N, C-alpha and C positions, 0 to 999 in steps of 0.2 A: 657682329655681322657686317659692320661697315668695312672693317679690315679684310674679312673673308671675301667680301664681294669685290673689293679692289684688287686683291691678289689673284683671284680666279685660279686657285690651285687645281691642277689636273686631277681627274677622277680615274679610277681603275675598275676592272672587272674581276680581278682575282679575289678569291675568298679571304686571302691574307692581307689585302690592300687596306691601308689605314685611311679612313675618310678624311677629307680636307679639314673638317671641323676639329677632329682630334689632333691632326698635325699642327694646326694653329694653336690649339689649346696647350699642347705640350711645349711648343716654342715660347708662348707667352708665359707659361709657368716658369720656365728657366730664366727668361729675361726679367720677369717681375719679382719672382721669389728668390732669385739667385741660387736656386737649388742645383744640385749636381744631376747629371743625366741619369745615373742609376736610381737616385731618389725619385725623379719624375717618372721613370719607367715602372717603378713599383707602386705608383698611385693606383688605388683600387678602381678609379673611374676610367682609367686608360692604361691598363697594364701592358708594357712593352719592354723588350730587352734593351740593354744599354746601347748596343750597336744600332738597333733600329732608331732609338731616340737620336743618336748622333747623326745618322743619315738624314732623318726627317728635319731636325733643326738646321742642319747645314743648308739643305735645299730651301727651306722656308725663309731663313735669314737672307740668303742670296736673292730670293725672289722679292723680299721686302726692300732690299738694298736697291734693286733695279726698278721697282715699281713705286714704292712709297716715298723714298728719299727725294727723287726729282719732283714729285708731286707736292710734297708737304714742306720741303725745306728750300726756300727761295729768298735770296738777298734782294728784296725789292723795297727800298725805303718808302715810307708813306708819309704824306702830309699830316695825317691824323696823329702819327707818333710825335711829330714836331709840336703839334698843338697840345698834346698831353703834357709833355715835359715843360713847355712854356707856362701853361696854366697852373701846373702843380709846383714847379720848382723855379720858374722864371728864367730858365736857361733856354735861349732860342736855338733853333737849328738842329736839335738832337734827333738822330734817326735810329738810335739804339745804344746798347751798352755792351762792352766786350770784357771778357775775363778768360783766364786759363784755369783748367781743372785737371788734376792728375787722376788717371784711371790705373789702378794697381794691377800688375800682371806678375805671373811667375817668372823666375829668372830665365831669360832667353838663352838658347843654346848658341845663338850667333849674334855677333856685334853687341855683346852685353853692355859695353861702356855707353852705347847710345841711349840706353834705357835707364841708366843709373841716375836717379834724381838727387837734388841737393839734400834730401832727408835720408839718403842712404838706402832707398828702396827702388825697385824696378817699376817703371810706369810708362804710360803714354801721356803726353801733355796736350790736352784737347783745348783748342781755342773755340770759344762759344760766343756768338753775338745774338742778342735777343732784343725784342721790341718791348713796348710798355705793357703788353699783356703776357709777358714771359714766354712768348712763342719764339722758337729758335729760328733765326734767319740764316745762320751759317754755323757749321761745325767743321773743324779740321783736327782730326786725331791721328794724323799720319806720322807725327814726329815723336821720338822717344823722350823720356822724362829728363834727359840731359839738356834738351833744347829749351832755351829761355823763351818766355812769352813773346818778347820783342822779335825774336828770330822767327817764330811760327807766324806772327803777324806779317812780317815783311815778305814771307813766301806765299802769302794767301792771295787768292783771286779777288777777295773783297777789297784788299788794299789797292790792288791794281785798278779795280773799277773806280774806287773813290779818288785815286790819284788822277786817273784819266778825266774824271768829272771836274776835279779841281783845276786841272790845266786847261780845260775848255771854258775857263772864266766863271765857273760856278763855285762860290765860296760861302755857301749858306747851309751846308750839311756836314755834320760830324758825329762821331761816336764819342762816348765817355769811357775812359779806361783808367786803371790805377797807375801807380808810378812804375810798374813793370813794363810800360809801353813808352815809346818815344812821343814827345809832343809834336804833333803835325797839324796842318790846317784842317784835316778831316778826322783828327783824333785828339781830343782834349784830355789832358791829365792834370793832376793836382800840382800846386806849387810845392816845392821842396823847402823845408826849413822856414815855414811861414811863422811870423811873429804873432804872439797872442793878441787877440782883439784887432788884428789888422784886416784890411780888405782881402788879403790873400787867404787868411785863415777863414774868413767868412765864405769865400769862394769854395775853399776845400770842404767846408762843412756841408754846403748845399750840394756840391758835386758828389760827395760821399752818399748823401741821402738818395740822390737820383740814381747813382750807380748801383745801389743796393738791389735794384730790380734784377740784375744779372746774377747776383748771388742767390736771390730767391729762386730764380729760374733753375740754377744748377742744383740747389737743394731739393727742389721738387722733382727734377729729372732723376736724380740718384735715389731719392726715396721711393719713387714709383717703380723704377727699373733697377732693382737692387743688385743686379749682376755687375753694375759698374760702381757700386757703393765703395767708398774708400776702405771700409773695414774688411772688404772681401778682396780676393785676387782672382781675376779672370784666368781660368785654367785653359787658355787657348793661346795659339801663336799670335804675335802682335798683329799680323795682317788680318786675322779673323776678328780680333778685338776692335780694330778700326771699323769693320763692317757692323759689329754689334753696337758700337757707340753711335754710328750713323742711324741705324735702325731704331735705337732707343730714342734718339732725337726726333725722328719722324713720328713715332708712336706718341711721344710727348705732345707734339703739335696737334695730332688727331684728338687727343684728350682735351687740349685747350679749345680747339675748334668746336667740339661737341659738348663743352661744359661739363666734362666728367670731373667730379669732385677730386681735388688734388690733396695729397697728404700734407698736413700741417707740419712744418719743420721749423726748428729754431735756427735762425740764420746767424752764424757767427760772423764777426768782422774779419773777412778774409783779405782785407787790404794789406799788402805786404810792404814792409820797408826794405827795399832791395839794397840799400846801403851805397848805391852809386847811381849817378845820373845816366839814364839811357841816352846815348848820343843821338842827336837829331839826324834826319836823313840828309839834309843839306842846309846850307846857310840861308838861302832864300825861303825855304820851307819853314825853317826855325823862326825867322823874323815874322813871317806872316802868321804862324801859329801863335806866337807870343802876342801879336797885335790883337788877334781874335780873342784870346783868353783874357787879356788885360781889359778889353772893352766890356766883356761880360762881367768881369770882376768889378769894374767901376759901376755898372748898372745895378748889380746885386747889392753893392754896398750902399748906394743911394736909396734903394728900396727899403 
């Protein structure tokens, strides 16, 4: 009812008109169950033809994109997030965690090479930033699976915002990301090739525990909205899949806000050894980022 009220879907007078409640139910069935349109249309509770289902879901998803996404997905760092990460992990300044997640799609008919990922499958590489409550603060699924996590990050509005804040002499806020991202003053990554029992290894261990929150977020997102689950392939054009990913993120946040029980999922260790160092953005940024990370490393080792 909350989503239905927010969307304010139009009503009609024709005897063949589908009530807003059924329009939303059919759309949520596809997003949550990952079912095909024909299967949803044959549901005894809301029997509809495949073409009707296609028209309804297209309109409802576009409506969700325009109404729910701006309302529910906002990159607004909170002091409470910093407090959580410091109290639990002793890492100061953390405003969220970032990771990339691939959404599998059918083989595109255009620009196929842009969607061919390193695992030999076609996908979109979605950048996700979440807070300590696994609420999604930002999602960017506009780039194909061939795009590296660091590339998606560097094109993002969130990076622009954090860089602007840093250049305005604010150096106390950063995200946590894995080694697929460049080390920057506003994005802390693990040390590479850290020695056993060293301060760097200790930092990496705490960093990994804290960053697990975004892995949990992605696991819950895909388990609840199974249309973007890795085992499935979205049977839509890439531009439509971007809309679906955004809408699923907004619905995920609504569930978090209203304490809807989330599916329990096993969270695998998705930290990737990329085999190469992601180049820093600039020398001055690199020096400042290393200074911040080293200071946190030393404090954690003393603790």
